Every structure is written in structure tokens, then in C-alpha cells.
C-alpha positions as CSV (number, residue, x, y, z in Angstrom):
1,X,-12.3,26.0,-10.8
2,X,-10.3,28.1,-7.9
3,X,-6.9,27.1,-7.0
4,X,-5.9,25.9,-3.6
5,X,-7.4,26.9,-1.1
6,X,-10.8,27.3,-2.3
7,X,-14.1,25.5,-2.9
8,X,-15.9,24.3,-6.0
9,X,-19.2,22.9,-6.9
10,X,-19.4,19.2,-8.4
11,X,-21.9,18.7,-11.2
12,X,-24.2,15.8,-11.1
13,X,-23.4,12.9,-13.4
14,X,-25.8,10.5,-14.8
15,X,-25.2,6.9,-16.2
16,X,-27.3,4.1,-17.5
17,X,-27.8,2.5,-14.0
18,X,-26.2,4.9,-11.7
19,X,-26.9,8.6,-10.9
20,X,-23.8,10.2,-9.4
21,X,-25.0,13.0,-7.3
22,X,-22.9,15.8,-5.7
23,X,-21.9,14.8,-2.2
24,X,-21.3,18.2,-1.0
25,X,-19.1,21.3,-1.9
26,X,-15.7,20.5,-0.5
27,X,-12.5,22.6,0.0
28,X,-10.2,21.7,-2.8
29,X,-7.4,20.0,-0.7
30,X,-3.7,19.3,-1.5
31,X,-4.6,15.7,-2.2
32,X,-7.1,16.8,-4.8
33,X,-9.7,14.4,-3.7
34,X,-13.3,14.7,-4.8
35,X,-16.0,12.6,-3.1
36,X,-19.1,11.6,-5.0
37,X,-22.0,9.6,-3.5
38,X,-23.4,6.8,-5.9
39,X,-27.0,5.8,-6.1
40,X,-28.6,3.1,-8.0
41,X,-31.9,3.8,-9.9
42,X,-33.8,3.2,-6.7
43,X,-31.9,6.1,-5.1
44,X,-30.5,3.8,-2.4
45,X,-26.9,4.3,-1.2
46,X,-24.5,2.0,-3.1
47,X,-20.8,3.1,-2.6
48,X,-18.6,6.2,-2.4
49,X,-16.4,6.9,-5.4
50,X,-13.2,8.9,-5.2
51,X,-12.0,10.8,-8.1
52,X,-8.7,12.6,-8.3
53,X,-8.1,16.0,-9.7
54,X,-5.2,15.9,-12.2
55,X,-4.2,19.5,-11.5
56,X,-2.5,19.8,-8.1
57,X,-0.3,22.6,-7.0
58,X,2.9,20.6,-5.8
59,X,3.4,23.1,-2.9
60,X,0.2,21.8,-1.3
61,X,1.0,18.0,-1.7
62,X,1.1,16.0,1.3
63,X,4.1,13.5,1.8
64,X,3.8,9.9,2.5
65,X,6.7,7.4,3.0
66,X,6.1,3.7,2.5
67,X,8.5,1.2,4.0
68,X,8.1,-2.4,3.0
69,X,10.4,-5.3,1.7
70,X,7.8,-6.4,-0.9
71,X,8.6,-4.5,-4.1
72,X,5.5,-5.2,-5.7
73,X,3.5,-3.7,-2.8
74,X,5.7,-0.7,-2.9
75,X,5.1,-0.1,-6.6
76,X,1.2,-0.5,-6.1
77,X,1.2,1.8,-3.2
78,X,3.4,4.4,-4.8
79,X,1.3,4.4,-8.0
80,X,-2.0,4.7,-6.2
81,X,-1.1,7.2,-3.6
82,X,0.6,9.3,-6.6
83,X,-2.4,9.1,-8.5
84,X,-4.3,10.6,-5.5
85,X,-2.0,13.5,-5.4
86,X,0.4,12.6,-2.8
87,X,4.1,13.1,-3.1
88,X,5.3,9.5,-2.2
89,X,8.8,8.0,-1.1
90,X,9.3,4.4,-0.8
91,X,12.0,2.3,0.5
92,X,12.9,-1.5,1.2
93,X,14.8,-0.9,4.5
94,X,14.4,0.7,7.9
95,X,18.0,2.1,7.7
96,X,17.2,3.9,4.3
97,X,13.9,5.1,5.7
98,X,15.7,6.8,8.6
99,X,17.8,8.7,5.9
100,X,14.6,9.5,3.8
101,X,12.8,10.7,6.9
102,X,15.3,13.5,7.4
103,X,15.4,14.9,3.9
104,X,11.8,14.0,2.8
105,X,9.8,15.2,6.0
106,X,6.7,13.0,5.3
107,X,3.4,13.7,6.7
108,X,2.4,10.1,7.1
109,X,4.4,6.8,7.3
110,X,3.2,3.4,6.3
111,X,5.6,0.9,7.9
112,X,5.8,-2.9,7.4
113,X,6.5,-4.8,10.7
114,X,8.9,-7.1,9.2
115,X,11.1,-5.3,6.7
116,X,13.6,-8.0,5.8
117,X,15.4,-8.8,9.0
118,X,14.7,-5.3,10.5
119,X,11.8,-4.7,12.9
120,X,9.5,-2.0,11.9
121,X,7.8,-1.5,15.2
122,X,11.3,-0.7,16.7
123,X,11.8,1.9,13.9
124,X,8.3,3.3,14.8
125,X,9.2,3.7,18.5
126,X,12.7,5.3,17.4
127,X,11.0,7.9,15.1
128,X,8.2,8.7,17.8
129,X,11.0,9.3,20.4
130,X,12.3,12.3,18.2
131,X,10.4,15.3,19.2
132,X,10.2,16.7,15.6
133,X,8.9,13.6,14.4
134,X,6.4,12.6,17.2
135,X,3.3,14.2,15.4
136,X,3.9,12.2,12.2
137,X,1.2,9.4,12.0
138,X,2.7,6.0,11.6
139,X,0.6,3.1,10.4
140,X,2.1,-0.3,10.9
141,X,1.4,-2.9,8.3
142,X,1.5,-6.8,8.4
143,X,-0.1,-10.0,7.5
144,X,0.5,-11.3,11.1
145,X,-2.6,-10.4,13.3
146,X,-0.7,-11.2,16.6
147,X,2.0,-8.7,15.6
148,X,-0.4,-6.0,14.7
149,X,-2.2,-6.2,17.9
150,X,1.0,-4.9,19.7
151,X,0.9,-1.6,17.7
152,X,0.1,0.8,20.6
153,X,3.2,-0.4,22.6
154,X,5.4,0.9,19.9
155,X,3.5,4.2,19.7
156,X,2.1,3.5,16.2
157,X,-1.1,5.4,15.4
158,X,-2.7,2.8,13.4
159,X,-2.5,-0.7,11.7
160,X,-3.3,-2.2,8.3
161,X,-3.6,-5.9,7.8
162,X,-2.1,-7.4,4.7
163,X,-3.3,-8.3,2.0
164,X,-5.2,-5.0,1.7
165,X,-7.0,-3.2,-1.2
166,X,-5.4,0.0,-2.5
167,X,-8.6,2.0,-1.6
168,X,-7.9,1.1,2.1
169,X,-4.4,2.8,1.9
170,X,-6.0,5.8,0.4
171,X,-8.7,5.8,3.0
172,X,-6.3,5.9,6.0
173,X,-4.0,8.5,4.1
174,X,-7.1,10.6,3.8
175,X,-8.1,10.3,7.4
176,X,-4.9,11.5,8.7
177,X,-4.0,14.1,6.0
178,X,-7.5,15.5,5.1
179,X,-9.5,15.7,8.3
180,X,-12.0,17.8,6.5
181,X,-13.1,14.7,4.6
182,X,-13.4,12.4,7.6
183,X,-16.8,10.6,7.9
């Protein structure tokens, strides 16, 4: 398999009830994501499975910062995104996130609206007001739908409602960081 950048072929995989077929030849991206289309025995579309390549050149890894006061959520997000090939930084405070932002230079930020007593929306607005950070996509996360509905007022790029499945996190990350894989 060629190293990044390059393309590769994905062989078909067969199982007792599923025939996993090659979706298409994809560019091997920094995240190492490979998409397979899954069909049942009747050849009707069932789902899409995402496989992660283990060998990823670190210099091509995209960086994601996750800011939330829920330690369990941070551990889950970090583990899942790292497994997908992203370089991940997590923090439980907006103040610490500001420090991390300068040194880590993320390509994407997942930011909880209520980070302890801090307002993630205000941090979002502050980040977007800095010219060198304006282009970084910020996804606000919250369990409160009313708060999520105000995301555009704070210059956020998207929202994610809690509770969420880890695959939703990966889907959003892929849509922002791997535009070649957008549906």
C-alpha cells in the first residue's frame, strides 16, 4: 500500500450473511479512513462500516481539540478519535483550552456549551474573532437543544446534541477534515 499521498485498492470481503464490497478507490488520507459499503445477501444496502488503518504517518495527522467538563465523555472521544488516526487534545476548561489552542493548533474543535461555570459559546466567539483561528471549524455540543439553536450567533460551524454515538463524532470530524470523503 503506498504511503500518503496515494491511492489503494480495497479487496472485497465476504462473510456468512454479508458481502462487504469495495466502495471505491480512495485517497489514503491523514486520518487513515477506509469506507466499505455493506450489503446483505440480497444485495440491498445495509450500512457503511468505517475501518481504520493502523499505520498512519504522524506528519499527516489532523488535530482535534475536545473541550468538555465530563471526563468520561472526554475519554471516550479521545479514544475513538485517536483510533481513527487523529491527534487529539482534551481539556475540562475553556481557560486551559485557550492555552492548548496556541500550542496544539487544532484543525477542528468540539466545544461543550457548558464547561463547568464557563460558557463555551463565548469561547467560540473569542476564537473566531482571532484572524489566525477564524478558519478552524468549531462544533458546539450540548444536551440542551435551546442552547444549541443559538450556535450561529456565536460563529460556530455546527452542533452535536448529547448524548451522541461515537460514530457521530467521527462523521463530523470526517466531514470537516476529509472533504474527499463527504457524501
